[in-house]
N, C-alpha and C positions, 0 to 999 in steps of 0.2 A: 340505589347505588350504595356500595360499601367499599371499604379500602381494598386495594389490590394485595392479594396474599403474596409473600415473597417468592414462593415456589412458582406461582402463576406468572409473576412479572419476569423472573429470570429465565423461565423456560419458553417465553413467547418471543418470536421474532418481531420485526417492525410491523409487518403486515398483520400479524396476529393482534398486536396491541392496537393498531389503528382500527381493526374491525370491532374490537371491544368498545373503543371509544365511540365509534359511529353507531353502534347498537345501543349506546347509552347504558351499558352495563357498568362502566367505570367512567369517571370524569378525567379530564386532562390534569387537573390538580392532584388527583389521587395517583395517577401514573407518575407524575413528577415527584411526588413525595416518596413513592417506592424507589424511584431511580436515585434520588438523593441518598437514601439509606444504603442502597446497593453500592453506589459509588464510594461512599465513605468506608464501607466494609472492605471493598476490593482494594482501594488505595492503601488502606492500613497494612494489607498483606503484600502488596505488589509495588508500591511507590511509583504510581503511574500518572499522577496529576502534578502540574507545576504550580498551580495557584489554588487558593481556597475556591470552592464551588461558587459560580456566579450567583449573586443574590441581588435582584431577581434573575431569572433566566434571561438570555438575550431575546430581544424582540423577535417575533415570528408571526407569519400569517396564520390566523386560526382556522382558515378553511382550505389550506393547502392539501395536496394528496397524501402527505405524511404528517398532517397536523396532530400535535400532541405526542409524537414519538421522541423520547429522550435521545440526546446526541452530545458528542464532545468533539472539540476541534484541536488540531495539533499545533504545537508551538513553532510552526514554520509556515503559517498560512493555514486556512484562508484568513487573511487579516480582516478582523472585524473592527469597525470604528470604535475607538476608545478603549479597546482591550489591549493591555500591555503584552508585548512578546519579547523574547530574548534569544530565539533560535538555539536554545539549549546552552547558552554561553553566559559565563559570569561577566564577560566584557561588554555586554549590551544591556544598558540600563535606561529605563524610561521610554522605550520605543513604543509608539502608538501610531495608528493611522487615523486620519480624519474622516475617511469614507471607507465603505466596505470594498473588499475585493469582489469582483463580479461573482465568483463562486459562492461567496458568503451571501450575497444578495439572493442567489438561487436557493441556497439552503434555507434562508428565512422564508422565501416564497413557498417552499415546499411544506412549511409548517414545522420543521424540526426544531425541537426545544433544546438549544445549546446550553449545557449546564456546567461545562468546565473546559479546561485546557490540558492537553496531554503532553507527556515527556517526549523528547527527541534528542538524539545525539547532537553535539555542537556542530552547527552549520548543516545538519542533516547529512553528514558525509560518512556515515558508518552503517554497517549491517548489524550493529549492536546498539542498544540504547542504554549507555552508561556514562552520561555526561558528569564531569566533576561537579558541575553546578547542583545537580540533584542526586547523584549517586545512581546505582544501577536500578533499572526497572526489572522486576522479577517475573519469570514465566509462571502463570498459574498452574501449569502442569508439573513443574519442578522448580522450586524456589532457588536452587543453585544454578539454574540455567537462565540465559537471557531470553528476552521476548522478541529478539530480532530488531532490525532497524531499517530505515530510520523512523518508521511509524510504530515504534514499539509500545509506547504508552497507550495509543489507541487500541492496538491489537490485544494487549493484556486485559484491558477493561471489557472489550467485547467478548473475549474468550471466557472471562470470569462471570459473564452474565450481568454486568453492571449496566450496560447499555446494549441495545440490539445492533447498533451500527455506529460507526465513527468515521470522522474525516481522516484522510491520510493522503500522501502524495508519493510519487515514484519516479526517481531519477536514474536508478540503475537496478532497482529491485526493491525499493523501500516500502511498497505495499505487499508484494509477493513474498518477500523474505519473512517479515513478521507473521504473515498469514500462515506460512509453512510452520514456523516455530510454535505458533499458538493454536493451530487447528481451525483455521478460518478460511472463508472465501475472500480472495484478494484479486480483484480485477484491475489491471492497468489498461485503461482505454487507449484507443488509437490517438496518435498525436493530433491535436486540434479538436478532439471530441468534447473536452470540457474547457471552459475559458480560463485564462490566466491574467487578464487585465483587471484594473487599469494600470497597475504598477509595473507590468512587464508586457512587452510586445510578444515575447516568447520566454519560456523558462529554460535556462541552461541550454541555449541553442536548440531548443526543441526536445531535449532529452527528458525533461520532467513533465509529468502529467498529474493533475489533481483528481482525486476521487475519494474512495472510502473502503472500509472493511466491514464485512457482515458475517453472520453465521449461516445464512441460507442463500441459495441461488435466486430465489424470488425477491429477496430483499435487495440483492445486487441489481436486478433488473429494474425494480421500482426506483431505486436511487438514481440509476442512470437515466431513466425517463424524466426524473425530476430536475436533473442539472445539465443534461446534454441537449438542451433546446438549441435552436439556431444560434450560431456564434454571433457575438456582438459585432457591429460594423467595425472593420479595421483589423480584425484578428488576422495574424499572419498565416496561420494554418487553419484550414476548415475541412474536417473529415466529411465524407459523403453522408448525407442525411439518411436515417433509417427509413425503410419502406413502411414500417408500422411500429407501434410501441414495443419496447424491448420486453415488457412483461408477456406479450403474446408469443415471443420467441421461446420462452420457458416451456410453453405447451406445444411447441411446433416439432414436427418430425424433422430431424436433420438430414434425412435421406441416407444414401450409402456413400460414405466419404472415403477419400484416399488419405489414410493416416500414416504418417512417418513417425518412428520412435527412435530415440537414442538415449543411452544412459552414459555416454562417453563425453566428458568435458572437452571443449575445443582446445583448451590449454594443456590437456593431458594430465591434469591433476587427478588424483585417485578419488573415486566416489565411494562412499560408504556402501557396503554390500546390502545393508537393510534398506537404505534409501533407493538404490537401484532396483531392488526386488519389487518395491511397491510400484514404481513406474512400469516395470515389465508386466506386473499383474494388471495394471490399468489397461495396458495394450491388449492383453488377453480379453478383458471385459469388453473393450470396444470391438474386438474381432468377433466375440460371441454375440453381440447385439447386431452384427451385420456389416460392419465396416471392413475395408481391406486394410491390412497392416503390412508395412515394409520398414525394415531397419534402414534408416537414412537420416541425414541432417544437412543443413546448409554449411557451406565451407566458410566458417568464420575464422579469420586470422586473429589470434589472440593478442599479438603485438599491435595490430591496427585497432583492436578494441580498446586497449589501454590508451593509445594516443587519442582516439576519438573521445574517450571518456574524460580526457583532460579538459575538453570544452565545458562540460558540466561543472567541473571543479573550479576552473578559473572564473566561470560566470558567477559562482558563489563568492569567490574572493573579490571580484570586481564590484559586486553589489555592496560589499562592506566598505571597500576603499572609496567608493563614490558617495557613501552615505554622509548626511550632514554631520553626524557625530561619529568620528572614527573610533573603532573599538580599541580598548586598552590591551595591547598585545601581551603584556605581562600577565594578564588574567586568562589568556587563551590556552587551550590544550596544544600539545606539541604539533600535531598534524595540522591544526588550524593555522598555527604560526607559519608553518611551511607553505600552506596554501596561499597566504598573503604574500609571502616572499617570492614564491614562484609566479604568482599572478603579476606582480610588479615587474618581474623579469621577462614575462611572456611577450614576445614581439608579434607584429603583424604577420611575419613569415611563419611563426609558430602556430598562429591561429589558422593560417591557410593550410599548413601541413596537417593539423588536426581535422580540418574540414575534409581534406583529401582522404584521411583515414576513415572518417565517417562514411564516405562514399564507398570505400573498400569493404566496409562491413555491410552496408545497406544493399548494395547491388546483388550479391549472391543470395541474400535473404529474399529479396524481391523475386528473383528467378526461381528460387526453391518453391515459392507458393504459386507458381504457375504449374507445378508438377504435382503438388500435394495440397489438400485442403486443410490439414491440421498436422501440427507437430506436437509430439508428447515428449517431455523430458522430466527428470526430477526438478524441483524448484531450487533446493539447496543441494550441495554436494555432500553435506554432513548432517548429523542430528543437531538440534539446537545446542549452541555452544555454551559451555560453562562461563560464568562471569570472568572477565579479564582476559579472555582468549585472544581477542583481536588487537588490543593495545593501542587505542587511538592517542593516548598520551605518551607514546614512545618517541623520544626525540631522535632516534636513529632513522626514522622513515623519511624518505622524499615523498612527493605526491605520487609519483609513479610506482614506487615500491609499496605505498599504502594501497593503491588500487589493485595491484597484483595480489596483495594479502587478502583483501576482502573478496576478490574474484576467486581465490582458492576456496574460500568458504561457500560463496554463492556463485558458481561458474556459469550458470545457465540463464540468468535474468537480463544482464546489461545489454546484450546485443539487440534486444528488441526495444530498448529505450533509444538506442542509436538509430535503429531503422524506423521506429514509429509504429510497429505492429502491435495490435492488441494481444494481451497475454493474461491468463488467469491461473492462480494457484488454487487448488482444491485439496481439502483435508482427507485424502483417500487412504491413508495408512497410519499405523502406529508401530513404534519400535518394540522390541522385547521389554524395554524399560517403561513402556507406556507413553513415550514421547510422540507428539504429532509428526507426521511426514507428509509433506505437500507434494503434489504432482502439477507440473505446469503444462497448460495447453496454449498453443500459439496459433493464430490464424493470419490470413492475409490482411493487409491494411484495410481498415474500415469494417471488418467482419466481426464485430462484437456479437451480432445476431447469431452467427454460427457457434461462437464460443458458448453463448448462453444455452443454446439448444443442446449441445453435447454435455455441458456442465449439468444441466437438469437431468439428462439421461443417466449420467454417472451418479448423481445424487440419489436417483431412484434405484439404480442397480447396486450401489454400494453405499448405503446411507450412513451418515455420521451424526445425525441429530441426537442419538442416544448417548453420545460420549460427553462426559463431564470432567473437568479438571478438579484436582483436590481443592483448590481455592475457587469457590463458586458462590455467587451472591444469592443462593437459596437460603435465606436467613432462618427459615423454619427448622 
């Protein structure tokens, strides 16, 4: 065995690294050493880590299905016992948990080698990762652009080749938006597919789902197999179990599907022509490989979407207000302070109205997927935004005006957090400037199998593996 060469490490996905380890061509220690060098290099250029690298790495099962694969976790869960977290906020200090979140237990059992913690916007409530606490996380494709949010730090490090996969979560687009910005695969699983206990019976009234970001479809399938086992007893939501391992879906024929496509945002906000063109081209590719294509979309009421999304926001505010140590509001960013104020003023009638709005969004989406197997949309409405575009520290925002602002930037993702449908962003295009453009695929509830089949089909038809951003951890 010899040391892992930088170009070899950075260019291998998780499955490739695991195969090298199993073949005894490299050791786990050698892979970890390469990952540490790559993380330090990428962080220096991108500002994507919140803490020094863990020394030693967090405990993990040495015989798990992804044993020895380097990994990072986001600063908003999965909470690991003894590891401090701050939710991207200067106001949260010394917060730690005594036991693992269930998802962290599963990451450890899979054998993932957690080496660090990644940046997130304050409270995870933005589509950009620019917390005052840490400063902006930069996009490895263009340092003047954001990496997306809220899983922006994780996305930047995976895109830069520092780790092959990373944890993230998605409450309105927080996996898919950074996946689109950074040229990655970002799957938001169905509600109930991954666990959220023991600290929450549900996350953000069921809007938030935990998972991760990868560079390849097969890594996404392997990670889902590793963490989407039977839900723990007592989970509120339980997605239907898969009929076979997800990795087998990557090699399966999806059959002839009824595919709907839209590039028009439900709110009516303008979509960048370059972004729309990539989605249209993906539709043509799907038609070329044998699927039927129709211009159609579910009838999503944009006002109901904002009201329903208030549930996720006030859930974040309530979690802070009920915490043993209340945050220092003077140290919080402007929208976060508004979140706490509006959460305190939110009544039981407001909650019921928001739940009613949730059903207004969910029902037409459910009906839509009785007519179509797949929906294709852009992931974002725009190219990755320059730093400072979204303005989370703007004191003029109310919570609703803030939601409308981020939904102008990312108008296509949040409905499927409200409805619980699985959705995936794939890096299927680039702008004239060389910036990544993601395309979102959405399927009926519980049909991650179908998304993975089609994603693998598109990965083969329009591969992205050869693309490398200017900041990339090929240290050779």
